[in-house]
C-alpha positions in Angstrom: 173.4 -61.9 -100.3 172.1 -59.4 -97.7 174.3 -58.6 -94.8 173.1 -59.6 -91.3 172.4 -56.6 -89.3 173.0 -56.8 -85.5 172.7 -54.3 -82.7 176.0 -53.1 -81.6 175.9 -52.5 -77.9 179.6 -51.7 -77.8 180.0 -49.0 -80.6 183.6 -48.2 -79.8 184.7 -51.7 -80.1 186.8 -51.1 -77.0 186.9 -54.2 -74.9 184.8 -54.0 -71.8 186.4 -54.8 -68.5 185.4 -58.0 -66.7 183.2 -56.0 -64.3 181.6 -54.2 -67.2 180.9 -57.6 -68.9 179.3 -59.0 -65.8 177.1 -55.9 -65.6 176.1 -56.1 -69.2 175.3 -60.0 -68.8 173.1 -59.1 -65.7 171.3 -56.4 -67.7 170.8 -58.7 -70.7 169.5 -61.5 -68.6 167.0 -59.0 -67.1 165.8 -58.1 -70.5 165.6 -61.6 -71.8 163.5 -62.7 -68.8 160.8 -60.0 -69.6 158.1 -61.4 -71.7 157.6 -58.0 -73.5 160.3 -58.2 -76.1 160.0 -59.5 -79.7 161.6 -62.8 -80.5 164.1 -61.1 -82.9 165.1 -58.7 -80.2 165.5 -61.5 -77.8 167.7 -63.4 -80.3 169.9 -60.3 -80.8 170.2 -59.9 -76.9 171.3 -63.5 -76.7 173.9 -63.2 -79.4 175.4 -60.1 -77.6 175.3 -61.9 -74.2 177.2 -64.9 -75.8 179.7 -62.6 -77.1 180.2 -61.0 -73.7 180.3 -64.3 -72.1 183.2 -65.5 -74.3 185.0 -62.1 -73.7 184.6 -62.9 -69.9 186.1 -66.4 -70.5 189.0 -65.0 -72.5 189.7 -62.3 -69.8 189.7 -64.9 -67.0 191.9 -67.2 -69.1 194.4 -64.2 -69.5 194.3 -63.7 -65.8 194.9 -67.3 -65.0 197.8 -67.5 -67.3 199.4 -64.5 -65.6 198.9 -66.1 -62.1 200.5 -69.3 -63.3 203.4 -67.3 -64.9 203.9 -65.5 -61.6 203.8 -68.6 -59.5 206.4 -70.3 -62.0 208.8 -67.4 -61.5 209.6 -68.6 -57.9 206.7 -66.9 -55.9 205.1 -69.0 -53.2 201.7 -68.6 -54.8 200.5 -66.6 -51.8 199.2 -63.0 -52.3 
């Protein structure tokens, strides 16, 4: 069975920051909105965008859990 080759836009496999992911998603959307890209390229961009979106959701979830933990430790919830 042949391996599926995907474009790796994060070759170091280092997790991008939330801000970097938002910038990546914005750039990906702009590329997808152009009518000049082949379908296969568009699908690869879509896949990468979905991975970045999942990473964003995971990062936001971690921050929310930290905030809840801080609030449960007796803080007033105000920053």
